[in-house]
All heavy atoms as an XYZ file, in Angstrom:
763
protein
N      62.659   -181.856   -160.254
C      61.306   -182.366   -160.067
C      61.367   -183.886   -160.119
O      61.921   -184.463   -161.043
C      60.413   -181.798   -161.180
C      58.995   -182.322   -161.133
S      57.949   -181.735   -162.487
C      57.894   -180.005   -162.216
N      60.803   -184.563   -159.118
C      60.854   -186.018   -159.136
C      59.870   -186.553   -160.177
O      58.993   -185.862   -160.663
C      60.631   -186.610   -157.747
C      59.252   -186.356   -157.177
O      58.283   -186.275   -157.951
O      59.130   -186.257   -155.942
N      60.038   -187.823   -160.534
C      59.254   -188.391   -161.631
C      57.753   -188.428   -161.321
O      56.929   -188.293   -162.218
C      59.752   -189.799   -161.977
O      59.594   -190.657   -160.865
N      57.373   -188.587   -160.053
C      55.947   -188.619   -159.696
C      55.307   -187.248   -159.927
O      54.216   -187.156   -160.497
C      55.767   -189.045   -158.240
C      54.314   -189.238   -157.821
C      53.600   -190.349   -158.580
O      54.264   -191.320   -158.988
O      52.374   -190.239   -158.772
N      55.957   -186.172   -159.508
C      55.433   -184.827   -159.738
C      55.370   -184.524   -161.227
O      54.415   -183.926   -161.713
C      56.277   -183.777   -159.019
C      56.047   -183.726   -157.534
C      56.844   -182.609   -156.912
C      56.653   -182.578   -155.408
N      57.480   -181.550   -154.790
N      56.413   -184.929   -161.960
C      56.442   -184.696   -163.401
C      55.290   -185.435   -164.071
O      54.623   -184.897   -164.940
C      57.787   -185.135   -163.977
C      57.973   -184.759   -165.418
C      59.371   -185.092   -165.894
C      59.545   -184.658   -167.335
N      60.872   -184.955   -167.825
N      55.060   -186.672   -163.661
C      53.975   -187.467   -164.233
C      52.623   -186.810   -163.966
O      51.773   -186.750   -164.844
C      54.001   -188.885   -163.640
C      53.039   -189.848   -164.311
C      53.311   -191.277   -163.890
C      52.358   -191.697   -162.817
N      52.460   -193.108   -162.473
N      52.416   -186.268   -162.763
C      51.153   -185.637   -162.409
C      50.959   -184.282   -163.086
O      49.846   -183.797   -163.174
C      51.040   -185.473   -160.889
C      50.822   -186.801   -160.198
O      50.341   -187.749   -160.801
N      51.198   -186.870   -158.938
N      52.047   -183.633   -163.544
C      51.912   -182.311   -164.155
C      51.763   -182.381   -165.669
O      51.582   -181.356   -166.302
C      53.121   -181.441   -163.782
O      54.284   -181.948   -164.402
N      51.852   -183.572   -166.253
C      51.701   -183.701   -167.697
C      50.267   -183.381   -168.103
O      49.318   -183.741   -167.411
C      52.073   -185.112   -168.141
C      53.538   -185.428   -167.979
C      53.863   -186.872   -168.351
O      52.990   -187.694   -168.483
N      55.142   -187.149   -168.507
N      50.126   -182.714   -169.242
C      48.803   -182.392   -169.749
C      48.240   -183.584   -170.510
O      48.957   -184.268   -171.226
C      48.848   -181.163   -170.637
C      49.180   -179.909   -169.869
C      49.047   -178.668   -170.735
O      48.754   -178.750   -171.913
N      49.270   -177.529   -170.135
N      46.942   -183.801   -170.319
C      46.242   -184.893   -170.992
C      45.222   -184.277   -171.936
O      44.428   -183.429   -171.523
C      45.531   -185.798   -169.961
C      46.557   -186.420   -169.020
C      44.712   -186.877   -170.656
C      45.949   -187.177   -167.861
N      45.234   -184.682   -173.228
C      44.242   -184.147   -174.156
C      42.826   -184.518   -173.703
O      42.580   -185.625   -173.233
C      44.577   -184.817   -175.488
C      45.913   -185.455   -175.311
C      46.137   -185.638   -173.844
N      41.897   -183.567   -173.835
C      40.519   -183.786   -173.412
C      39.610   -183.732   -174.626
O      39.719   -182.821   -175.451
C      40.076   -182.723   -172.379
C      38.607   -182.876   -172.033
C      40.943   -182.815   -171.138
N      38.709   -184.691   -174.716
C      37.691   -184.681   -175.760
C      36.358   -184.372   -175.099
O      36.094   -184.832   -173.993
C      37.621   -186.031   -176.461
C      38.879   -186.398   -177.208
C      38.763   -187.759   -177.881
O      37.775   -188.448   -177.769
N      39.821   -188.129   -178.591
N      35.514   -183.590   -175.779
C      34.205   -183.250   -175.224
C      33.181   -183.152   -176.348
O      33.492   -182.679   -177.444
C      34.264   -181.933   -174.454
N      31.967   -183.583   -176.039
C      30.880   -183.453   -176.991
C      30.475   -181.987   -177.070
O      30.616   -181.229   -176.112
C      29.689   -184.300   -176.540
C      29.990   -185.784   -176.504
C      28.818   -186.594   -175.953
O      27.669   -186.106   -175.987
O      29.068   -187.709   -175.494
N      29.932   -181.568   -178.219
C      29.533   -180.175   -178.430
C      28.583   -179.672   -177.342
O      28.718   -178.566   -176.859
C      28.874   -180.005   -179.801
C      29.862   -179.877   -180.941
C      30.761   -178.663   -180.829
O      30.268   -177.568   -180.496
O      31.966   -178.813   -181.092
N      27.618   -180.490   -176.939
C      26.632   -180.049   -175.951
C      27.286   -179.790   -174.597
O      26.815   -178.968   -173.823
C      25.486   -181.049   -175.821
C      25.903   -182.392   -175.275
C      24.712   -183.342   -175.090
N      25.145   -184.582   -174.499
C      25.412   -184.759   -173.211
N      25.258   -183.769   -172.370
N      25.826   -185.927   -172.758
N      28.393   -180.451   -174.317
C      29.093   -180.253   -173.049
C      29.948   -178.995   -173.098
O      30.034   -178.259   -172.113
C      29.958   -181.489   -172.705
C      30.806   -181.252   -171.474
C      29.079   -182.719   -172.530
N      30.545   -178.705   -174.233
C      31.425   -177.546   -174.370
C      30.686   -176.249   -174.067
O      31.234   -175.335   -173.459
C      32.053   -177.505   -175.783
C      33.029   -178.663   -175.933
C      32.762   -176.181   -176.037
C      33.568   -178.846   -177.327
N      29.418   -176.170   -174.453
C      28.639   -174.958   -174.224
C      28.296   -174.721   -172.774
O      27.922   -173.623   -172.387
N      28.411   -175.732   -171.950
C      28.097   -175.599   -170.537
C      26.603   -175.623   -170.263
O      25.780   -175.638   -171.174
N      26.258   -175.643   -168.988
C      24.866   -175.617   -168.544
C      24.787   -174.666   -167.372
O      25.527   -174.826   -166.397
C      24.414   -177.021   -168.107
C      23.024   -177.053   -167.539
C      21.921   -177.066   -168.371
C      22.819   -177.042   -166.169
C      20.634   -177.078   -167.855
C      21.538   -177.052   -165.636
C      20.443   -177.072   -166.484
N      23.917   -173.665   -167.465
C      23.750   -172.726   -166.365
C      22.885   -173.380   -165.298
O      21.821   -173.917   -165.573
C      23.087   -171.426   -166.841
C      22.899   -170.463   -165.700
C      23.958   -169.710   -165.220
C      21.663   -170.352   -165.071
C      23.796   -168.850   -164.149
C      21.491   -169.490   -163.997
C      22.558   -168.748   -163.550
O      22.393   -167.900   -162.480
N      23.351   -173.336   -164.069
C      22.625   -173.923   -162.947
C      22.467   -172.887   -161.851
O      23.434   -172.218   -161.478
C      23.407   -175.123   -162.403
O      22.833   -175.601   -161.206
N      21.236   -172.758   -161.341
C      21.028   -171.857   -160.203
C      20.646   -172.625   -158.943
O      20.362   -172.030   -157.916
C      19.986   -170.779   -160.533
C      18.626   -171.353   -160.881
O      18.404   -172.552   -160.816
N      17.715   -170.485   -161.279
N      20.646   -173.945   -159.039
C      20.330   -174.787   -157.892
C      21.092   -176.103   -157.996
O      21.224   -176.654   -159.081
C      18.820   -175.105   -157.837
O      18.093   -173.883   -157.812
C      18.454   -175.915   -156.613
N      21.594   -176.573   -156.880
C      22.254   -177.873   -156.846
C      21.708   -178.662   -155.670
O      21.351   -178.095   -154.638
C      23.763   -177.714   -156.719
N      21.626   -179.949   -155.853
C      21.202   -180.851   -154.784
C      22.315   -181.879   -154.626
O      22.766   -182.464   -155.605
C      19.887   -181.521   -155.163
C      19.300   -182.356   -154.067
C      17.916   -182.845   -154.466
C      17.306   -183.619   -153.328
N      15.968   -184.091   -153.655
N      22.762   -182.069   -153.398
C      23.886   -182.964   -153.148
C      23.470   -184.040   -152.153
O      22.864   -183.743   -151.122
C      25.104   -182.187   -152.609
C      25.502   -181.099   -153.611
C      26.272   -183.132   -152.328
C      26.538   -180.133   -153.096
N      23.785   -185.275   -152.488
C      23.519   -186.417   -151.605
C      24.786   -187.269   -151.576
O      25.691   -187.088   -152.389
C      22.336   -187.229   -152.123
N      24.845   -188.187   -150.622
C      26.026   -189.039   -150.561
C      25.703   -190.400   -149.966
O      24.721   -190.567   -149.252
C      27.146   -188.376   -149.757
C      26.813   -188.238   -148.303
N      26.064   -187.191   -147.811
C      27.111   -189.019   -147.241
C      25.932   -187.338   -146.507
N      26.559   -188.439   -146.138
N      26.559   -191.342   -150.307
C      26.613   -192.646   -149.654
C      28.027   -192.750   -149.088
O      28.814   -191.806   -149.206
C      26.380   -193.787   -150.669
O      27.485   -193.807   -151.592
C      25.065   -193.620   -151.418
N      28.361   -193.875   -148.527
C      29.721   -194.052   -148.006
C      30.757   -193.987   -149.133
O      31.871   -193.524   -148.935
C      29.835   -195.397   -147.278
C      31.182   -195.617   -146.635
C      31.252   -196.903   -145.873
C      32.628   -197.040   -145.253
N      32.860   -198.337   -144.659
N      30.375   -194.413   -150.327
C      31.320   -194.529   -151.436
C      31.344   -193.353   -152.393
O      32.282   -193.219   -153.181
C      31.016   -195.796   -152.259
C      31.253   -197.085   -151.515
C      30.065   -197.485   -150.645
O      28.951   -196.988   -150.887
O      30.272   -198.292   -149.732
N      30.291   -192.506   -152.411
C      30.250   -191.474   -153.437
C      29.389   -190.285   -153.045
O      28.512   -190.396   -152.182
C      29.723   -192.058   -154.753
C      28.330   -192.627   -154.627
C      27.938   -193.580   -155.739
O      28.813   -194.015   -156.501
O      26.749   -193.896   -155.835
N      29.668   -189.153   -153.681
C      28.834   -187.960   -153.590
C      28.146   -187.797   -154.939
O      28.780   -187.941   -155.985
C      29.685   -186.710   -153.288
C      30.001   -186.555   -151.830
C      30.927   -187.382   -151.208
C      29.371   -185.583   -151.071
C      31.224   -187.242   -149.861
C      29.661   -185.433   -149.724
C      30.582   -186.274   -149.119
N      26.846   -187.493   -154.910
C      26.065   -187.288   -156.121
C      25.609   -185.836   -156.120
O      24.936   -185.387   -155.191
C      24.845   -188.230   -156.180
C      24.034   -187.979   -157.442
C      25.296   -189.689   -156.094
N      26.008   -185.094   -157.163
C      25.654   -183.683   -157.270
C      24.778   -183.494   -158.502
O      25.210   -183.773   -159.622
C      26.920   -182.836   -157.381
C      27.814   -182.966   -156.151
S      29.419   -182.150   -156.341
C      30.256   -183.337   -157.393
N      23.547   -183.058   -158.284
C      22.619   -182.756   -159.368
C      22.561   -181.243   -159.534
O      22.362   -180.519   -158.558
C      21.217   -183.278   -159.056
C      21.114   -184.789   -159.150
O      21.973   -185.409   -159.809
O      20.167   -185.355   -158.577
N      22.718   -180.769   -160.767
C      22.700   -179.349   -161.074
C      21.451   -179.035   -161.894
O      21.240   -179.621   -162.953
C      23.966   -178.941   -161.831
C      25.213   -179.116   -160.995
C      25.931   -180.305   -161.019
C      25.646   -178.093   -160.172
C      27.063   -180.467   -160.245
C      26.782   -178.242   -159.386
C      27.490   -179.435   -159.420
N      20.627   -178.098   -161.384
C      19.346   -177.753   -161.984
C      19.325   -176.308   -162.439
O      19.981   -175.444   -161.847
C      18.214   -177.884   -160.955
C      17.997   -179.270   -160.442
C      18.692   -179.731   -159.336
C      17.076   -180.110   -161.047
C      18.484   -180.999   -158.839
C      16.859   -181.389   -160.559
C      17.565   -181.830   -159.450
N      18.498   -176.038   -163.429
C      18.065   -174.689   -163.749
C      16.606   -174.633   -163.320
O      15.758   -175.315   -163.898
C      18.179   -174.375   -165.235
C      17.578   -173.035   -165.671
C      18.207   -171.871   -164.902
C      17.718   -172.843   -167.160
N      16.341   -173.892   -162.259
C      14.985   -173.754   -161.744
C      14.444   -172.417   -162.222
O      15.008   -171.368   -161.920
C      14.949   -173.826   -160.197
C      13.535   -173.597   -159.688
C      15.483   -175.173   -159.721
N      13.382   -172.480   -162.984
C      12.693   -171.301   -163.479
C      11.210   -171.616   -163.400
O      10.649   -172.221   -164.316
C      13.134   -170.984   -164.913
C      12.712   -169.631   -165.387
C      13.385   -168.494   -164.973
C      11.624   -169.484   -166.234
C      13.004   -167.243   -165.407
C      11.229   -168.232   -166.677
C      11.925   -167.107   -166.260
N      10.587   -171.309   -162.239
C       9.192   -171.725   -162.014
C       8.293   -171.352   -163.194
O       8.474   -170.291   -163.783
C       8.800   -170.953   -160.760
C      10.095   -170.732   -160.052
C      11.111   -170.539   -161.145
N       7.430   -172.260   -163.558
C       6.979   -173.423   -162.802
C       7.739   -174.702   -163.118
O       7.298   -175.798   -162.760
C       5.529   -173.564   -163.243
C       5.557   -173.165   -164.684
C       6.585   -172.049   -164.745
N       8.890   -174.626   -163.797
C       9.595   -175.847   -164.191
C      11.030   -175.839   -163.677
O      11.566   -174.805   -163.277
C       9.597   -175.963   -165.715
N      11.631   -177.018   -163.709
C      13.040   -177.177   -163.382
C      13.627   -178.193   -164.357
O      12.951   -179.132   -164.767
C      13.214   -177.658   -161.947
N      14.873   -177.964   -164.741
C      15.540   -178.866   -165.671
C      16.829   -179.370   -165.042
O      17.658   -178.572   -164.587
C      15.851   -178.132   -166.979
C      16.565   -178.991   -167.987
C      16.850   -178.206   -169.261
C      17.584   -179.080   -170.259
N      17.924   -178.326   -171.468
N      16.983   -180.682   -164.993
C      18.236   -181.275   -164.530
C      19.215   -181.210   -165.689
O      18.987   -181.790   -166.746
C      18.026   -182.735   -164.096
C      19.284   -183.504   -163.714
C      19.969   -182.871   -162.508
C      18.951   -184.959   -163.434
N      20.296   -180.478   -165.495
C      21.263   -180.295   -166.564
C      22.432   -181.242   -166.493
O      23.012   -181.607   -167.511
N      22.793   -181.650   -165.282
C      23.942   -182.535   -165.130
C      23.881   -183.238   -163.785
O      23.425   -182.670   -162.799
C      25.244   -181.753   -165.241
N      24.334   -184.458   -163.775
C      24.537   -185.214   -162.541
C      26.003   -185.622   -162.528
O      26.497   -186.250   -163.463
C      23.649   -186.455   -162.493
C      23.981   -187.356   -161.297
C      22.990   -188.466   -161.134
N      21.812   -187.886   -160.476
C      20.690   -188.558   -160.264
N      20.570   -189.798   -160.666
N      19.685   -187.965   -159.649
N      26.707   -185.239   -161.476
C      28.124   -185.553   -161.350
C      28.298   -186.419   -160.108
O      27.847   -186.052   -159.022
C      28.973   -184.258   -161.234
C      30.444   -184.588   -161.076
C      28.732   -183.366   -162.447
N      28.935   -187.570   -160.276
C      29.167   -188.505   -159.178
C      30.672   -188.605   -158.966
O      31.423   -188.849   -159.919
C      28.584   -189.898   -159.511
C      28.777   -190.861   -158.345
C      27.107   -189.801   -159.887
N      31.110   -188.359   -157.723
C      32.541   -188.387   -157.418
C      32.801   -189.152   -156.125
O      31.921   -189.301   -155.287
C      33.135   -186.953   -157.294
C      33.000   -186.189   -158.600
C      32.503   -186.192   -156.161
N      34.045   -189.582   -155.974
C      34.483   -190.235   -154.742
C      34.578   -189.182   -153.632
O      34.786   -187.994   -153.910
C      35.852   -190.880   -154.956
N      34.424   -189.594   -152.361
C      34.526   -188.629   -151.256
C      35.828   -187.829   -151.268
O      35.811   -186.618   -151.018
C      34.426   -189.505   -150.005
C      33.621   -190.683   -150.452
C      34.050   -190.931   -151.874
N      36.948   -188.464   -151.595
C      38.222   -187.733   -151.611
C      38.227   -186.663   -152.698
O      38.772   -185.571   -152.513
C      39.396   -188.691   -151.806
O      39.250   -189.406   -153.023
N      37.593   -186.946   -153.826
C      37.528   -185.947   -154.897
C      36.559   -184.827   -154.514
O      36.811   -183.654   -154.827
C      37.119   -186.584   -156.219
C      37.163   -185.631   -157.362
N      38.317   -184.970   -157.736
C      36.197   -185.190   -158.193
C      38.047   -184.175   -158.763
N      36.768   -184.287   -159.060
N      35.482   -185.155   -153.827
C      34.538   -184.128   -153.363
C      35.265   -183.144   -152.446
O      35.064   -181.926   -152.545
C      33.357   -184.766   -152.635
N      36.137   -183.654   -151.598
C      36.888   -182.781   -150.684
C      37.845   -181.882   -151.461
O      37.984   -180.694   -151.162
C      37.639   -183.624   -149.653
C      38.112   -182.830   -148.477
C      38.504   -183.747   -147.337
C      38.715   -182.934   -146.078
N      38.963   -183.774   -144.919
N      38.508   -182.431   -152.490
C      39.387   -181.609   -153.329
C      38.580   -180.556   -154.078
O      39.035   -179.420   -154.255
C      40.149   -182.485   -154.325
C      41.277   -183.297   -153.709
C      42.171   -183.935   -154.757
N      41.468   -184.800   -155.681
C      41.276   -186.109   -155.502
N      41.747   -186.706   -154.424
N      40.633   -186.811   -156.407
N      37.378   -180.908   -154.525
C      36.511   -179.974   -155.224
C      36.121   -178.809   -154.317
O      36.157   -177.650   -154.726
C      35.266   -180.698   -155.733
C      34.243   -179.872   -156.493
C      34.848   -179.231   -157.724
C      33.053   -180.741   -156.877
N      35.768   -179.097   -153.063
C      35.435   -178.041   -152.100
C      36.625   -177.114   -151.897
O      36.482   -175.887   -151.888
C      34.970   -178.647   -150.751
C      34.920   -177.600   -149.658
C      33.624   -179.320   -150.920
N      37.810   -177.687   -151.758
C      39.015   -176.864   -151.572
C      39.256   -175.977   -152.794
O      39.533   -174.778   -152.666
C      40.234   -177.746   -151.300
C      41.486   -176.940   -150.981
C      42.690   -177.779   -150.590
N      43.085   -178.686   -151.653
C      43.093   -180.018   -151.547
N      42.732   -180.613   -150.422
N      43.474   -180.774   -152.552
N      39.107   -176.533   -153.993
C      39.313   -175.755   -155.215
C      38.276   -174.636   -155.335
O      38.610   -173.514   -155.737
C      39.256   -176.663   -156.439
N      37.027   -174.921   -154.998
C      35.992   -173.881   -155.027
C      36.299   -172.769   -154.030
O      36.187   -171.587   -154.354
C      34.615   -174.487   -154.737
C      33.944   -175.194   -155.905
C      32.710   -175.953   -155.414
C      33.560   -174.199   -156.979
N      36.686   -173.137   -152.814
C      37.029   -172.124   -151.802
C      38.190   -171.244   -152.263
O      38.163   -170.023   -152.097
C      37.350   -172.786   -150.468
C      36.114   -173.223   -149.724
O      35.056   -172.625   -149.866
N      36.239   -174.270   -148.936
N      39.220   -171.862   -152.855
C      40.363   -171.093   -153.349
C      39.925   -170.135   -154.456
O      40.349   -168.982   -154.494
C      41.455   -172.032   -153.862
C      42.165   -172.786   -152.760
C      43.107   -173.870   -153.284
O      43.255   -174.024   -154.526
O      43.684   -174.590   -152.444
N      39.074   -170.607   -155.360
C      38.636   -169.769   -156.469
C      37.688   -168.665   -156.022
O      37.723   -167.558   -156.568
C      38.010   -170.623   -157.575
C      39.074   -171.187   -158.487
O      39.467   -170.540   -159.440
N      39.564   -172.371   -158.161
N      36.854   -168.936   -155.043
C      35.981   -167.885   -154.504
C      36.836   -166.798   -153.854
O      36.590   -165.601   -154.045
C      34.949   -168.469   -153.518
C      33.898   -169.270   -154.298
C      34.292   -167.366   -152.686
C      32.952   -170.083   -153.422
N      37.860   -167.186   -153.120
C      38.757   -166.200   -152.492
C      39.446   -165.340   -153.556
O      39.516   -164.114   -153.424
C      39.794   -166.900   -151.613
N      39.930   -165.956   -154.629
C      40.570   -165.210   -155.712
C      39.569   -164.280   -156.391
O      39.895   -163.137   -156.717
C      41.170   -166.173   -156.740
C      42.393   -166.910   -156.251
C      42.860   -167.903   -157.285
C      43.978   -168.781   -156.756
N      44.378   -169.813   -157.729
N      38.365   -164.764   -156.628
C      37.316   -163.953   -157.251
C      37.044   -162.709   -156.408
O      37.001   -161.601   -156.918
C      36.043   -164.781   -157.406
C      34.885   -164.003   -158.004
C      34.611   -164.084   -159.353
C      34.075   -163.187   -157.214
C      33.558   -163.365   -159.912
C      33.033   -162.462   -157.751
C      32.779   -162.558   -159.107
O      31.748   -161.835   -159.647
N      36.863   -162.924   -155.085
C      36.547   -161.801   -154.198
C      37.717   -160.820   -154.087
O      37.500   -159.615   -153.909
C      36.091   -162.311   -152.838
C      34.727   -162.983   -152.925
C      34.168   -163.449   -151.598
O      34.962   -163.850   -150.710
O      32.937   -163.400   -151.447
N      38.953   -161.294   -154.202
C      40.100   -160.386   -154.219
C      40.051   -159.475   -155.442
O      40.383   -158.295   -155.367
C      41.416   -161.177   -154.250
C      41.834   -161.739   -152.923
C      43.127   -162.531   -153.040
O      43.484   -163.032   -154.101
N      43.820   -162.667   -151.916
N      39.616   -160.031   -156.570
C      39.581   -159.268   -157.826
C      38.329   -158.416   -157.996
O      38.395   -157.324   -158.557
C      39.698   -160.207   -159.028
C      41.071   -160.816   -159.147
O      42.070   -160.165   -158.880
N      41.130   -162.069   -159.542
N      37.193   -158.910   -157.527
C      35.918   -158.262   -157.840
C      35.116   -157.829   -156.623
O      34.033   -157.277   -156.758
C      35.059   -159.192   -158.711
C      35.751   -159.631   -159.968
C      36.212   -160.929   -160.100
C      35.967   -158.739   -161.011
C      36.855   -161.345   -161.259
C      36.606   -159.143   -162.175
C      37.058   -160.446   -162.298
N      35.590   -158.107   -155.435
C      34.862   -157.753   -154.224
C      33.999   -158.903   -153.722
O      33.876   -159.938   -154.374
N      33.396   -158.718   -152.545
C      32.616   -159.786   -151.917
C      31.433   -160.231   -152.782
O      30.813   -159.421   -153.471
C      32.108   -159.151   -150.623
C      32.992   -157.979   -150.386
C      33.455   -157.512   -151.729
N      31.165   -161.494   -152.713
C      29.996   -162.064   -153.392
C      28.825   -161.976   -152.425
O      28.895   -162.477   -151.306
C      30.232   -163.537   -153.780
C      31.402   -163.646   -154.771
C      28.965   -164.150   -154.363
C      31.851   -165.068   -155.042
N      27.748   -161.319   -152.870
C      26.550   -161.217   -152.039
C      25.727   -162.487   -152.171
O      25.505   -162.974   -153.282
C      25.694   -160.027   -152.490
O      26.425   -158.834   -152.364
N      25.286   -163.009   -151.041
C      24.410   -164.173   -151.088
C      22.975   -163.708   -151.279
O      22.572   -162.669   -150.776
C      24.547   -164.994   -149.808
C      25.919   -165.648   -149.707
C      25.970   -166.739   -148.646
O      25.004   -167.507   -148.535
O      26.979   -166.784   -147.951
N      22.226   -164.479   -152.036
C      20.820   -164.184   -152.292
C      19.981   -165.332   -151.744
O      20.505   -166.424   -151.488
C      20.546   -163.988   -153.802
C      21.324   -162.789   -154.335
C      20.903   -165.230   -154.585
N      18.678   -165.124   -151.566
C      17.842   -166.221   -151.068
C      17.905   -167.437   -151.993
O      18.104   -167.299   -153.200
C      16.435   -165.625   -151.071
C      16.628   -164.150   -151.093
C      17.928   -163.901   -151.793
N      17.741   -168.604   -151.412
C      17.732   -169.834   -152.198
C      16.550   -169.852   -153.149
O      15.446   -169.421   -152.785
C      17.637   -171.063   -151.284
C      18.902   -171.278   -150.465
O      19.963   -170.759   -150.859
O      18.818   -171.969   -149.441
N      16.748   -170.358   -154.385
C      15.613   -170.503   -155.300
C      14.718   -171.650   -154.830
O      15.085   -172.401   -153.925
C      16.269   -170.833   -156.637
C      17.590   -171.388   -156.283
C      17.991   -170.767   -154.966
N      13.547   -171.823   -155.456
C      12.676   -172.932   -155.077
C      13.411   -174.268   -155.207
O      14.306   -174.414   -156.026
C      11.525   -172.851   -156.077
C      11.570   -171.465   -156.609
C      12.994   -171.017   -156.530
N      13.018   -175.234   -154.393
C      13.663   -176.554   -154.421
C      13.292   -177.292   -155.705
O      12.144   -177.268   -156.136
C      13.236   -177.374   -153.211
C      13.693   -176.753   -151.912
C      14.263   -177.807   -151.007
C      14.665   -177.232   -149.683
N      15.960   -176.644   -149.670
N      14.265   -177.989   -156.329
C      13.968   -178.771   -157.516
C      13.205   -180.041   -157.171
O      13.193   -180.459   -156.006
C      15.344   -179.106   -158.078
C      16.239   -179.060   -156.897
C      15.670   -178.017   -155.982
N      12.596   -180.661   -158.166
C      11.879   -181.904   -157.890
C      12.858   -183.029   -157.568
O      14.041   -182.930   -157.814
C      11.159   -182.177   -159.214
C      11.998   -181.492   -160.239
C      12.566   -180.271   -159.555
N      12.340   -184.102   -157.033
C      13.149   -185.287   -156.755
C      13.378   -186.027   -158.077
O      12.443   -186.253   -158.842
C      12.447   -186.208   -155.741
C      12.319   -185.476   -154.400
C      13.203   -187.521   -155.577
C      11.482   -186.195   -153.381
N      14.624   -186.381   -158.368
C      14.973   -187.080   -159.603
C      15.428   -188.474   -159.251
O      16.267   -188.647   -158.371
C      16.087   -186.323   -160.363
C      16.462   -187.070   -161.616
C      15.651   -184.908   -160.677
N      14.894   -189.446   -159.935
C      15.275   -190.842   -159.676
C      16.043   -191.402   -160.841
O      15.908   -191.077   -161.927
C      14.054   -191.702   -159.426
C      13.292   -191.259   -158.211
N      13.689   -191.564   -156.939
C      12.196   -190.505   -158.077
C      12.829   -191.038   -156.081
N      11.918   -190.381   -156.753
């Protein structure tokens, strides 16, 4: 293994706040972009209210890697558990500034 691959495969300790460890359930996401970044807002929509649980901002190259990782994981999920049925979209979340 060359030194670059070895360097990239090293594990890095991760620290997380308690509120982050528990996760946030999201049933709606809103995605926008500029030339420099993608902004992903994750909401829990339960009419008549919606709660913004997380905003994640990434570089375009990382957004592309994220899409690839999601596609790979969806394929693995469907191999193990069968096809994922799509359901109608929930109501749109409010605009967040």
